[in-house]
N, C-alpha and C positions, 0 to 999 in steps of 0.2 A: 504494499500500499504506499509506504513512504517513497519508494522508487517511482511509482506512478505519479504522485503528486509533485515530486522533484521534476520529472519530465514535463509535467503540465506547466509548472511555473516557468520553466525556461523556454517553452515554446510560445508563451503569451506575448513576448516582446517587452521591451522596456522603453517606452516612448519618452521623448523630451517634450517639454512645454513649447520650446521654440526650436525649429530646425537649425542645423548648421549647414551652410552652404560652402562646398568645396569645388575646386576646378583643377583637374589633372591635364597638364599640357595646354593645348589651345582649345580644348573641348568646351562645351557649355557647362555652366555650373550646375551641380547636382545637389539636391537636398538630402541631408542625413537626418532621419527623424528619431532615432533612438540608439541605444547601446548595442543592441544586436546588429543593427544596420552598420554601425560605426566599426564594430569589431570585423565584420565581414569585409568592409571597405578597407580596413587596416591590413587585413591579411591577403586581400586579392588585388586591390587596386593602388595601393600606396606606392609612391616613388621608391626606387631602390635605395636612395640615400636616406638612412633611418638614423635619427638621433636618440638621445635619452628620453626625450618627451614622447617619442613614438612608443618606446617601451613601456612607459608609464601609462600611456593611453590604452595600450593593449591590456594591461593588467586591470585598470580601472573599468574599462568596458566589459572585460571577461567577468570581474566581480560583480558589476551591476547586472549582467545577464543571469548570474547565480543568486542574485538578491543578497549579496554580501557587501554592497556599496550602493549609494544612492544613484539614481539616474543623473542627477544634476552634477554630482562629482565626476561621473564618467564624462558627461558633456563638456565640462570645463577642461578635463585632461585631453579630450579629443581636439578641442579648440587650440590648446597650447601646442599640440603635435601638428596641427594644420598650419599654425602660424610658422612654427620651426621649419616645416617642409615647403612653406611658401605656397600652400594650396588653398588657403582660406579665401573664399570668394567675397 
Protein backbone atom coordinates (compact mmCIF):
# COMPACT_ATOMS: atom_id res chain seq x y z
CA UNK A 1 0.00 0.00 0.00
CA UNK A 2 2.77 2.45 0.91
CA UNK A 3 4.50 1.78 -2.41
CA UNK A 4 1.27 2.50 -4.32
CA UNK A 5 0.79 5.78 -2.45
CA UNK A 6 4.40 6.73 -3.13
CA UNK A 7 3.96 6.06 -6.84
CA UNK A 8 0.75 8.10 -6.94
CA UNK A 9 2.35 11.07 -5.20
CA UNK A 10 5.25 11.21 -7.61
CA UNK A 11 3.09 10.99 -10.73
CA UNK A 12 0.72 13.82 -9.78
CA UNK A 13 3.29 16.45 -10.65
CA UNK A 14 4.61 19.34 -8.61
CA UNK A 15 3.25 22.51 -10.23
CA UNK A 16 4.66 25.99 -9.72
CA UNK A 17 2.43 29.02 -9.20
CA UNK A 18 4.34 30.91 -11.89
CA UNK A 19 6.07 29.15 -14.80
CA UNK A 20 9.73 29.70 -15.61
CA UNK A 21 10.58 30.50 -19.24
CA UNK A 22 13.78 29.18 -20.75
CA UNK A 23 15.30 29.29 -24.22
CA UNK A 24 17.90 26.86 -25.52
CA UNK A 25 19.94 28.17 -28.44
CA UNK A 26 17.93 30.23 -30.93
CA UNK A 27 14.68 28.36 -30.36
CA UNK A 28 11.45 29.77 -28.99
CA UNK A 29 11.12 30.20 -25.25
CA UNK A 30 9.47 27.31 -23.45
CA UNK A 31 7.51 27.39 -20.21
CA UNK A 32 8.47 25.03 -17.43
CA UNK A 33 5.50 24.63 -15.12
CA UNK A 34 6.74 22.45 -12.29
CA UNK A 35 9.54 20.49 -10.65
CA UNK A 36 8.82 17.32 -12.61
CA UNK A 37 9.03 19.20 -15.93
CA UNK A 38 12.15 21.03 -14.75
CA UNK A 39 13.87 17.79 -13.78
CA UNK A 40 13.12 16.31 -17.20
CA UNK A 41 14.38 19.49 -18.88
CA UNK A 42 17.57 19.47 -16.78
CA UNK A 43 18.26 15.85 -17.73
CA UNK A 44 17.30 15.94 -21.40
CA UNK A 45 17.46 19.46 -22.82
CA UNK A 46 20.06 21.30 -20.74
CA UNK A 47 23.24 22.67 -22.36
CA UNK A 48 26.32 20.49 -21.94
CA UNK A 49 28.12 23.15 -19.90
CA UNK A 50 26.80 22.45 -16.41
CA UNK A 51 27.79 24.30 -13.27
CA UNK A 52 27.20 23.99 -9.55
CA UNK A 53 23.72 25.52 -9.75
CA UNK A 54 22.71 22.86 -12.29
CA UNK A 55 23.55 20.14 -9.76
CA UNK A 56 21.69 21.96 -6.98
CA UNK A 57 18.64 22.36 -9.23
CA UNK A 58 18.64 18.65 -10.09
CA UNK A 59 18.69 17.76 -6.40
CA UNK A 60 16.03 20.33 -5.45
CA UNK A 61 13.69 19.29 -8.27
CA UNK A 62 14.12 15.58 -7.52
CA UNK A 63 13.40 16.26 -3.85
CA UNK A 64 10.30 18.27 -4.75
CA UNK A 65 9.03 15.47 -6.98
CA UNK A 66 9.50 13.10 -4.03
CA UNK A 67 7.76 15.65 -1.73
CA UNK A 68 10.92 16.15 0.36
CA UNK A 69 11.28 19.80 -0.70
CA UNK A 70 8.81 22.53 -1.56
CA UNK A 71 7.95 23.29 -5.17
CA UNK A 72 9.02 26.90 -4.70
CA UNK A 73 12.49 25.95 -3.43
CA UNK A 74 12.87 23.79 -6.54
CA UNK A 75 11.65 26.67 -8.72
CA UNK A 76 14.21 29.07 -7.25
CA UNK A 77 16.99 26.51 -7.76
CA UNK A 78 15.89 25.98 -11.37
CA UNK A 79 15.89 29.74 -12.00
CA UNK A 80 19.41 30.02 -10.55
CA UNK A 81 20.59 27.19 -12.83
CA UNK A 82 18.92 28.83 -15.84
CA UNK A 83 20.66 32.13 -15.09
CA UNK A 84 23.99 30.32 -14.68
CA UNK A 85 23.51 28.53 -18.03
CA UNK A 86 22.29 31.72 -19.75
CA UNK A 87 18.99 30.09 -20.78
CA UNK A 88 16.51 32.10 -18.70
CA UNK A 89 14.14 33.75 -21.18
